Backbone as numpy.savetxt, mean C-alpha at the origin, in Angstrom:
# Nx Ny Nz CAx CAy CAz Cx Cy Cz
-6.82 15.56 -16.52 -8.01 15.73 -15.69 -7.71 16.63 -14.49
-8.73 17.27 -13.97 -8.59 18.09 -12.77 -8.83 17.22 -11.54
-7.87 17.26 -10.61 -7.92 16.40 -9.44 -7.88 17.24 -8.16
-8.84 16.98 -7.28 -8.88 17.60 -5.95 -8.32 16.55 -5.00
-7.19 16.84 -4.38 -6.48 15.86 -3.56 -6.83 16.03 -2.08
-7.38 14.96 -1.50 -7.77 14.98 -0.08 -6.78 14.11 0.69
-5.89 14.76 1.42 -4.84 14.05 2.15 -3.49 14.67 1.85
-2.54 14.44 2.76 -1.21 15.02 2.57 -0.10 14.09 3.05
-0.45 12.81 3.25 0.54 11.84 3.72 1.35 11.26 2.58
1.95 10.09 2.84 2.83 9.46 1.84 2.11 9.16 0.54
0.92 8.54 0.64 0.19 8.15 -0.57 -0.26 9.39 -1.34
-0.82 10.36 -0.63 -1.27 11.60 -1.28 -0.10 12.31 -1.97
1.03 12.34 -1.30 2.20 13.02 -1.85 2.69 12.34 -3.12
2.87 11.02 -3.05 3.40 10.30 -4.20 2.43 10.31 -5.38
1.14 10.12 -5.11 0.15 10.14 -6.19 0.01 11.55 -6.77
0.02 12.55 -5.90 -0.07 13.92 -6.37 1.06 14.27 -7.32
2.28 13.92 -6.93 3.45 14.19 -7.77 3.39 13.40 -9.08
2.94 12.14 -8.98 2.86 11.28 -10.17 1.81 11.80 -11.15
0.66 12.20 -10.63 -0.38 12.73 -11.51 0.07 14.04 -12.17
0.76 14.85 -11.41 1.26 16.12 -11.97 2.27 15.84 -13.09
3.17 14.87 -12.86 4.15 14.51 -13.89 3.47 13.96 -15.14
2.30 13.33 -14.94 1.58 12.73 -16.07 0.70 13.73 -16.80
0.72 14.99 -16.35 0.00 16.03 -17.06 -1.36 16.39 -16.50
-1.73 15.80 -15.37 -3.01 16.13 -14.75 -2.87 17.42 -13.93
-4.00 18.05 -13.68 -4.02 19.33 -12.97 -4.52 19.12 -11.54
-3.63 19.25 -10.57 -4.03 19.16 -9.16 -4.56 20.54 -8.77
-5.88 20.65 -8.59 -6.48 21.97 -8.37 -6.45 22.41 -6.91
-6.33 21.43 -5.99 -6.38 21.80 -4.57 -5.86 20.63 -3.73
-5.23 20.97 -2.61 -4.79 19.97 -1.63 -5.46 20.27 -0.30
-6.19 19.29 0.22 -6.83 19.44 1.54 -6.12 18.56 2.56
-5.93 19.12 3.75 -5.46 18.35 4.89 -5.95 19.05 6.16
-6.38 18.30 7.17 -6.80 18.94 8.42 -5.64 19.61 9.15
-4.41 19.20 8.80 -3.22 19.83 9.36 -2.70 20.86 8.36
-2.87 22.12 8.68 -2.61 23.19 7.72 -1.17 23.20 7.22
-0.22 22.88 8.10 1.19 22.90 7.68 1.46 21.81 6.65
0.79 20.66 6.80 0.95 19.57 5.84 0.32 19.93 4.49
-0.86 20.56 4.56 -1.53 21.00 3.33 -0.64 22.00 2.58
-0.04 22.92 3.34 0.81 23.94 2.73 2.04 23.32 2.08
2.65 22.36 2.78 3.87 21.73 2.27 3.62 21.01 0.94
2.53 20.22 0.90 2.23 19.48 -0.33 1.70 20.42 -1.41
0.90 21.39 -1.01 0.37 22.35 -1.98 1.49 23.09 -2.69
2.52 23.45 -1.94 3.65 24.16 -2.53 4.46 23.24 -3.45
4.57 21.96 -3.07 5.27 21.00 -3.93 4.57 20.84 -5.27
3.23 20.88 -5.21 2.43 20.68 -6.41 2.07 22.00 -7.09
2.51 23.10 -6.49 2.25 24.43 -7.04 0.75 24.65 -7.24
-0.01 24.42 -6.17 -1.46 24.56 -6.27 -2.03 25.13 -4.97
-3.32 25.42 -4.97 -3.98 25.94 -3.78 -4.11 24.85 -2.73
-4.21 25.27 -1.49 -4.28 24.31 -0.39 -5.04 24.91 0.78
-5.48 24.04 1.70 -6.19 24.51 2.88 -6.66 23.36 3.74
-7.38 23.68 4.82 -7.84 22.63 5.74 -9.36 22.59 5.86
-10.05 23.11 4.86 -11.51 23.06 4.87 -12.02 22.40 3.60
-12.92 21.42 3.78 -13.51 20.75 2.62 -14.57 21.62 1.95
-14.84 22.79 2.51 -15.74 23.73 1.84 -15.13 24.19 0.52
-13.82 23.99 0.38 -13.13 24.38 -0.85 -13.60 23.56 -2.04
-14.29 22.45 -1.79 -14.79 21.62 -2.88 -15.70 22.43 -3.80
-16.49 23.33 -3.22 -17.40 24.15 -4.03 -16.66 25.22 -4.82
-15.47 25.59 -4.35 -14.69 26.64 -5.01 -13.74 26.09 -6.07
-13.38 24.82 -5.93 -12.41 24.22 -6.85 -13.01 22.94 -7.47
-13.88 23.10 -8.46 -14.49 21.93 -9.10 -13.44 21.07 -9.79
-13.65 19.75 -9.74 -12.68 18.82 -10.31 -13.38 17.64 -10.96
-12.65 16.95 -11.83 -13.17 15.73 -12.44 -13.12 14.58 -11.44
-12.06 14.61 -10.62 -11.83 13.52 -9.66 -11.50 14.10 -8.29
-12.13 13.53 -7.28 -11.81 13.86 -5.89 -11.16 12.61 -5.30
-9.86 12.73 -5.02 -9.05 11.59 -4.61 -8.84 11.61 -3.10
-9.44 10.63 -2.41 -9.33 10.55 -0.95 -8.16 9.64 -0.60
-7.05 10.26 -0.23 -5.83 9.51 0.11 -5.49 9.77 1.57
-6.27 9.16 2.46 -6.08 9.33 3.90 -6.00 7.95 4.54
-5.75 7.90 5.85 -5.70 6.62 6.56 -7.05 5.92 6.45
-7.02 4.60 6.45 -8.24 3.82 6.25 -9.36 4.22 7.21
-9.01 4.41 8.48 -10.05 4.69 9.47 -10.55 6.14 9.41
-10.00 6.93 8.50 -10.44 8.33 8.35 -11.31 8.52 7.11
-11.40 7.51 6.26 -12.14 7.64 5.00 -13.61 7.97 5.24
-14.26 7.22 6.11 -15.70 7.42 6.36 -15.99 8.82 6.87
-15.12 9.35 7.72 -15.32 10.69 8.28 -15.17 11.75 7.20
-14.21 11.55 6.29 -14.02 12.49 5.18 -15.25 12.47 4.28
-15.73 11.27 3.97 -16.92 11.12 3.12 -18.12 11.84 3.74
-18.25 11.71 5.04 -19.36 12.33 5.76 -19.35 13.85 5.61
-18.16 14.44 5.55 -18.02 15.89 5.47 -18.15 16.43 4.05
-18.06 15.54 3.06 -18.12 15.98 1.66 -19.56 16.15 1.18
-19.80 17.08 0.25 -21.13 17.19 -0.35 -21.39 16.00 -1.27
-22.64 15.71 -1.54 -23.00 14.56 -2.39 -22.81 14.92 -3.86
-21.58 14.90 -4.30 -21.24 15.26 -5.67 -21.87 14.26 -6.65
-22.46 14.77 -7.73 -23.19 13.91 -8.65 -22.44 13.59 -9.94
-21.66 14.54 -10.44 -21.01 14.34 -11.73 -19.56 13.86 -11.61
-18.87 14.33 -10.60 -17.45 13.99 -10.45 -17.27 12.55 -9.97
-16.05 12.04 -10.17 -15.69 10.69 -9.72 -14.97 10.81 -8.38
-15.47 10.08 -7.38 -14.87 10.10 -6.05 -14.11 8.79 -5.85
-12.84 8.88 -5.51 -11.99 7.69 -5.39 -11.31 7.66 -4.03
-11.21 6.47 -3.44 -10.30 6.32 -2.29 -9.15 5.40 -2.69
-8.08 5.41 -1.91 -6.85 4.72 -2.29 -6.49 3.58 -1.35
-7.47 3.06 -0.62 -7.19 2.02 0.37 -7.28 0.62 -0.23
-6.32 -0.22 0.13 -6.36 -1.60 -0.34 -7.32 -2.46 0.45
-7.63 -2.05 1.68 -8.43 -2.89 2.58 -9.85 -2.38 2.81
-10.21 -1.24 2.23 -11.52 -0.64 2.49 -12.47 -0.87 1.32
-13.67 -1.34 1.64 -14.69 -1.65 0.63 -15.15 -0.39 -0.10
-15.53 -0.56 -1.35 -16.04 0.56 -2.14 -17.37 1.07 -1.60
-18.05 0.26 -0.80 -19.36 0.63 -0.27 -19.32 1.90 0.58
-18.16 2.22 1.15 -18.04 3.44 1.95 -18.28 4.68 1.09
-18.10 4.53 -0.23 -18.34 5.63 -1.17 -19.70 5.50 -1.85
-20.11 4.27 -2.16 -21.34 4.03 -2.91 -22.58 4.54 -2.19
-22.52 4.59 -0.87 -23.67 5.03 -0.09 -24.02 6.50 -0.35
-23.03 7.26 -0.83 -23.24 8.70 -0.96 -23.05 9.24 -2.37
-22.15 8.62 -3.14 -21.78 9.20 -4.43 -22.28 8.37 -5.60
-22.72 9.06 -6.64 -23.25 8.41 -7.83 -22.13 7.73 -8.63
-20.97 8.37 -8.66 -19.81 7.84 -9.40 -18.63 7.71 -8.44
-18.18 6.49 -8.24 -17.09 6.30 -7.27 -16.23 5.10 -7.65
-15.08 5.02 -7.00 -14.18 3.92 -7.30 -13.01 3.85 -6.33
-12.13 2.91 -6.61 -10.94 2.69 -5.79 -9.72 2.62 -6.70
-8.65 3.26 -6.27 -7.37 3.20 -6.98 -6.31 2.85 -5.94
-5.77 1.63 -6.05 -4.80 1.18 -5.04 -3.54 0.67 -5.71
-2.41 1.18 -5.27 -1.12 0.74 -5.80 -0.60 -0.43 -4.98
-0.17 -1.50 -5.65 0.34 -2.67 -4.95 1.83 -2.44 -4.68
2.08 -1.55 -3.75 3.46 -1.18 -3.42 3.47 -0.36 -2.14
4.50 -0.57 -1.33 4.71 0.26 -0.15 5.13 1.66 -0.61
4.55 2.67 0.02 4.88 4.04 -0.37 5.55 4.77 0.78
6.67 5.39 0.47 7.40 6.19 1.45 7.58 7.59 0.88
7.43 8.58 1.75 7.42 9.97 1.29 8.74 10.39 0.66
9.86 9.92 1.19 11.16 10.41 0.75 11.71 9.67 -0.47
11.07 8.57 -0.85 11.54 7.81 -2.01 10.57 8.01 -3.16
11.01 8.70 -4.20 10.15 8.97 -5.35 9.83 7.66 -6.05
8.54 7.36 -6.15 8.10 6.09 -6.71 7.81 6.21 -8.20
8.35 5.28 -8.98 8.07 5.22 -10.41 6.86 4.31 -10.61
5.69 4.91 -10.77 4.45 4.14 -10.86 4.36 3.31 -12.14
5.20 3.58 -13.12 5.16 2.81 -14.36 5.42 1.33 -14.11
6.15 1.04 -13.03 6.50 -0.34 -12.71 5.60 -0.95 -11.64
4.62 -0.18 -11.19 3.78 -0.61 -10.07 2.39 -1.04 -10.55
1.93 -2.24 -10.19 0.57 -2.66 -10.53 -0.45 -1.75 -9.84
-1.46 -1.31 -10.58 -2.52 -0.48 -10.03 -3.82 -1.28 -10.07
-4.49 -1.36 -8.94 -5.76 -2.09 -8.84 -6.90 -1.08 -8.79
-7.90 -1.30 -9.63 -9.04 -0.38 -9.66 -10.35 -1.12 -9.43
-11.35 -0.37 -8.97 -12.72 -0.87 -8.85 -13.64 0.33 -9.02
-14.73 0.15 -9.74 -15.67 1.25 -9.96 -17.11 0.75 -9.81
-18.02 1.67 -9.53 -19.41 1.27 -9.29 -20.27 1.27 -10.55
-19.74 1.77 -11.67 -20.48 1.71 -12.93 -19.50 1.80 -14.11
-20.00 1.58 -15.30 -19.14 1.51 -16.49 -18.45 2.83 -16.81
-19.17 3.94 -16.66 -18.56 5.24 -16.98 -17.46 5.58 -15.99
-17.68 5.25 -14.72 -16.65 5.49 -13.70 -15.44 4.60 -13.95
-15.69 3.36 -14.36 -14.59 2.44 -14.65 -13.76 2.94 -15.82
-14.42 3.48 -16.83 -13.71 4.00 -18.00 -12.80 5.15 -17.61
-13.32 6.08 -16.80 -12.52 7.23 -16.37 -11.39 6.79 -15.44
-11.69 5.85 -14.55 -10.70 5.37 -13.60 -9.58 4.60 -14.31
-9.95 3.81 -15.30 -8.96 3.07 -16.08 -8.03 4.03 -16.80
-8.60 5.08 -17.35 -7.81 6.07 -18.09 -6.78 6.74 -17.18
-7.22 7.14 -15.99 -6.29 7.85 -15.11 -5.26 6.89 -14.52
-5.65 5.63 -14.29 -4.70 4.63 -13.78 -3.63 4.33 -14.82
-4.04 4.23 -16.08 -3.10 3.94 -17.16 -2.19 5.12 -17.47
-2.57 6.31 -17.02 -1.68 7.45 -17.19 -0.48 7.35 -16.24
-0.61 6.48 -15.22 0.47 6.27 -14.27 1.22 4.97 -14.53
0.48 3.91 -14.85 1.08 2.57 -14.93 0.56 1.79 -16.13
1.41 0.91 -16.65 0.99 0.04 -17.74 0.37 -1.24 -17.23
0.34 -1.39 -15.90 -0.20 -2.60 -15.28 -1.43 -2.23 -14.45
-2.60 -2.32 -15.06 -3.85 -1.95 -14.39 -4.76 -3.18 -14.32
-5.23 -3.49 -13.10 -6.07 -4.67 -12.88 -7.39 -4.25 -12.26
-8.48 -4.77 -12.80 -9.81 -4.48 -12.26 -10.25 -5.62 -11.34
-10.39 -5.33 -10.05 -10.78 -6.33 -9.06 -11.93 -5.79 -8.22
-12.75 -6.69 -7.68 -13.80 -6.23 -6.77 -13.24 -6.08 -5.36
-14.06 -5.60 -4.44 -13.58 -5.29 -3.09 -13.07 -6.52 -2.36
-13.74 -7.66 -2.53 -13.31 -8.88 -1.85 -11.95 -9.34 -2.38
-11.79 -9.31 -3.70 -10.51 -9.69 -4.30 -9.39 -8.77 -3.83
-9.70 -7.49 -3.74 -8.69 -6.52 -3.32 -8.29 -6.74 -1.86
-9.26 -7.08 -1.01 -8.93 -7.36 0.39 -8.02 -8.58 0.51
-8.29 -9.60 -0.32 -7.43 -10.79 -0.32 -6.02 -10.42 -0.78
-5.95 -9.59 -1.82 -4.65 -9.15 -2.32 -3.91 -8.34 -1.26
-4.64 -7.52 -0.53 -4.04 -6.71 0.53 -3.49 -7.61 1.64
-4.25 -8.65 1.99 -3.77 -9.61 2.99 -2.51 -10.30 2.50
-2.52 -10.71 1.23 -1.34 -11.34 0.66 -0.13 -10.41 0.69
-0.38 -9.13 0.49 0.71 -8.15 0.51 1.34 -8.05 1.90
0.52 -8.21 2.93 1.05 -8.21 4.30 1.98 -9.40 4.50
1.59 -10.55 3.95 2.41 -11.76 4.09 3.76 -11.62 3.38
3.76 -11.01 2.19 5.01 -10.95 1.41 5.84 -9.71 1.69
5.25 -8.72 2.37 5.97 -7.46 2.57 6.19 -7.14 4.05
5.11 -6.96 4.79 5.23 -6.52 6.18 5.83 -7.58 7.10
5.36 -8.82 6.97 5.87 -9.89 7.84 7.35 -10.18 7.59
7.78 -10.37 6.33 9.21 -10.61 6.10 10.08 -9.47 6.62
9.63 -8.23 6.46 10.43 -7.10 6.93 10.60 -7.16 8.45
9.55 -7.58 9.15 9.65 -7.73 10.61 10.68 -8.81 10.96
10.68 -9.88 10.19 11.65 -10.95 10.43 13.07 -10.48 10.13
13.21 -9.61 9.11 14.52 -9.02 8.84 15.01 -8.26 10.07
14.09 -7.52 10.68 14.45 -6.73 11.86 14.89 -7.64 13.02
14.14 -8.71 13.25 14.50 -9.63 14.33 15.87 -10.25 14.06
16.14 -10.57 12.81 17.44 -11.12 12.44 18.54 -10.09 12.67
18.26 -8.84 12.30 19.24 -7.77 12.49 19.58 -7.60 13.97
18.56 -7.65 14.83 18.79 -7.51 16.27 19.59 -8.68 16.83
19.31 -9.89 16.32 20.05 -11.07 16.75 21.52 -10.94 16.39
21.78 -10.53 15.15 23.17 -10.38 14.71 23.89 -9.27 15.45
23.17 -8.18 15.69 23.78 -7.05 16.40 24.19 -7.45 17.82
23.35 -8.28 18.44 23.65 -8.76 19.79 24.95 -9.55 19.82
25.25 -10.21 18.72 26.46 -11.03 18.63 27.54 -10.35 17.79
27.39 -9.03 17.60 28.40 -8.21 16.91 28.66 -8.68 15.48
27.58 -9.00 14.78 27.67 -9.44 13.39 26.92 -8.45 12.49
27.43 -8.16 11.29 26.78 -7.18 10.40 25.61 -7.79 9.61
24.49 -7.09 9.61 23.31 -7.55 8.89 23.54 -7.55 7.38
24.47 -6.72 6.92 24.74 -6.61 5.48 25.22 -7.94 4.88
25.66 -8.86 5.72 26.06 -10.18 5.22 24.90 -10.90 4.54
23.67 -10.51 4.90 22.49 -11.17 4.35 21.98 -10.53 3.06
22.63 -9.46 2.61 22.17 -8.77 1.41 21.97 -9.69 0.21
23.00 -10.41 -0.21 22.84 -11.32 -1.36 21.80 -12.41 -1.12
21.71 -12.90 0.13 20.75 -13.95 0.46 19.31 -13.45 0.32
19.06 -12.24 0.81 17.72 -11.66 0.72 17.30 -11.47 -0.74
18.21 -10.93 -1.54 17.91 -10.71 -2.96 17.68 -12.03 -3.68
18.51 -13.02 -3.40 18.38 -14.33 -4.04 17.07 -15.01 -3.65
16.70 -14.90 -2.38 15.46 -15.51 -1.90 14.25 -14.89 -2.59
14.26 -13.56 -2.73 13.15 -12.86 -3.38 13.04 -13.26 -4.85
14.18 -13.31 -5.53 14.17 -13.69 -6.94 13.68 -15.12 -7.14
14.09 -16.02 -6.26 13.66 -17.42 -6.35 12.17 -17.55 -6.07
11.68 -16.77 -5.11 10.26 -16.83 -4.75 9.37 -16.45 -5.92
9.82 -15.52 -6.76 9.03 -15.10 -7.91 8.90 -16.22 -8.94
9.76 -17.21 -8.87 9.66 -18.36 -9.77 8.74 -19.44 -9.20
8.40 -19.28 -7.91 7.52 -20.23 -7.24 7.96 -20.45 -5.81
7.25 -19.88 -4.82 7.65 -19.98 -3.42 7.73 -21.42 -2.91
6.81 -22.26 -3.38 6.77 -23.64 -2.86 8.05 -24.40 -3.22
8.46 -24.31 -4.47 9.64 -25.06 -4.90 10.94 -24.40 -4.43
10.85 -23.15 -3.98 12.05 -22.42 -3.58 12.40 -22.59 -2.11
11.48 -23.19 -1.34 11.70 -23.31 0.10 12.91 -24.20 0.42
13.73 -23.74 1.34 14.87 -24.53 1.82 14.90 -24.43 3.34
15.89 -25.05 3.98 16.09 -24.86 5.41 15.74 -26.07 6.26
16.08 -25.99 7.55 15.89 -27.13 8.46 14.44 -27.53 8.67
13.52 -26.57 8.64 12.11 -26.91 8.85 11.58 -27.75 7.70
11.99 -27.44 6.48 11.55 -28.23 5.33 12.07 -29.66 5.45
13.31 -29.81 5.92 13.92 -31.13 6.07 13.46 -31.84 7.35
12.73 -31.09 8.18 12.34 -31.58 9.51 13.59 -31.96 10.32
14.58 -31.09 10.24 15.86 -31.28 10.92 15.74 -30.78 12.36
15.27 -31.63 13.24 14.98 -31.24 14.62 16.23 -30.86 15.39
17.34 -31.49 15.10 18.59 -31.19 15.80 19.00 -29.73 15.57
18.95 -29.30 14.31 19.32 -27.92 13.97 18.32 -26.93 14.55
17.03 -27.26 14.45 16.01 -26.34 14.97 16.12 -26.18 16.49
16.41 -27.26 17.19 16.59 -27.17 18.65 17.81 -26.33 19.01
18.85 -26.44 18.20 20.05 -25.64 18.43 19.74 -24.16 18.24
18.92 -23.85 17.24 18.51 -22.47 17.00 17.71 -21.93 18.18
16.80 -22.74 18.69 15.94 -22.31 19.79 16.76 -21.96 21.04
17.85 -22.66 21.25 18.70 -22.38 22.41 19.39 -21.02 22.30
19.51 -20.53 21.07 20.14 -19.22 20.86 19.16 -18.06 21.07
17.87 -18.39 21.17 16.85 -17.35 21.33 16.46 -17.23 22.80
16.87 -16.14 23.42 16.58 -15.94 24.84 15.14 -15.49 25.07
14.59 -14.77 24.11 13.24 -14.22 24.25 12.18 -15.30 23.98
11.27 -15.48 24.91 10.23 -16.50 24.80 9.35 -16.27 23.57
9.01 -15.00 23.30 8.15 -14.69 22.15 8.83 -15.04 20.83
10.13 -14.84 20.76 10.86 -15.17 19.54 10.94 -16.68 19.34
11.09 -17.41 20.45 11.11 -18.88 20.36 9.76 -19.40 19.86
8.68 -18.80 20.37 7.34 -19.20 19.94 7.14 -18.92 18.46
7.61 -17.76 18.02 7.50 -17.40 16.60 8.29 -18.38 15.74
9.50 -18.70 16.16 10.34 -19.65 15.42 9.65 -21.00 15.32
9.09 -21.47 16.43 8.40 -22.77 16.44 7.17 -22.76 15.53
6.41 -21.67 15.57 5.17 -21.58 14.79 5.46 -21.62 13.29
6.43 -20.82 12.86 6.77 -20.78 11.44 7.38 -22.12 11.00
8.25 -22.66 11.83 8.90 -23.94 11.50 7.87 -25.05 11.38
6.90 -25.07 12.28 5.86 -26.09 12.24 5.03 -25.98 10.97
4.73 -24.74 10.57 3.96 -24.52 9.35 4.70 -25.07 8.13
6.01 -24.82 8.08 6.82 -25.30 6.95 6.93 -26.83 6.98
7.22 -27.38 8.16 7.37 -28.83 8.29 6.09 -29.56 7.89
4.95 -29.05 8.35 3.67 -29.67 8.02 3.38 -29.63 6.52
3.81 -28.56 5.88 3.56 -28.40 4.45 4.36 -29.40 3.62
5.60 -29.65 4.02 6.48 -30.50 3.20 6.60 -31.94 3.70
6.04 -32.22 4.87 6.15 -33.58 5.41 4.76 -34.11 5.76
């Protein structure tokens, strides 16, 4: 399929490269920052620029909006009301209604994975979540999603928002706690790499069932150990965080 790529960040870059590897034709790369458009356009060996007027010059089957969530509505506002092509955004937290108000055929394509520009992502192992406003759009969206991944799930906007929230719990929050732990160890001249096997083991156990995998002093309601931990935390905010998480665990198991 012919794809007009709107965006030049991490998601646009990874999806653009993945679609190209899968045999799709990236006809144009748009970005308001001309240097970014040029960089990605050259990677994909295609035309590029910073004007959405190019939409009339480079017709496509799919117009893929891969920009920050708060920029989607502004991009949609600047686009012509395309009638035949499929317009897709890639946000996990943004409702499909931002597209339905203007386009006859629209949908959402969201990868359940953190994307980083410098790490080439193998989409074959990544679940892809789709949503479409009609059956023909869903058929086309399913086809293009399956060209990237063997794991394609059709969810509505509410389900996708819940999934996105869950992703924050299992991805963003734990990573922040890893950082706090790293800073604590560094303060006491201890290497964070000591936790490598523990982190991997915890993740593997969680996939078998987070509830049954829980361990630690909060689960046992071991107040002596928890109080000892709190004395090691000089920062008031960190102590509050420790207490809040511990209380949540203790209440769940006791």
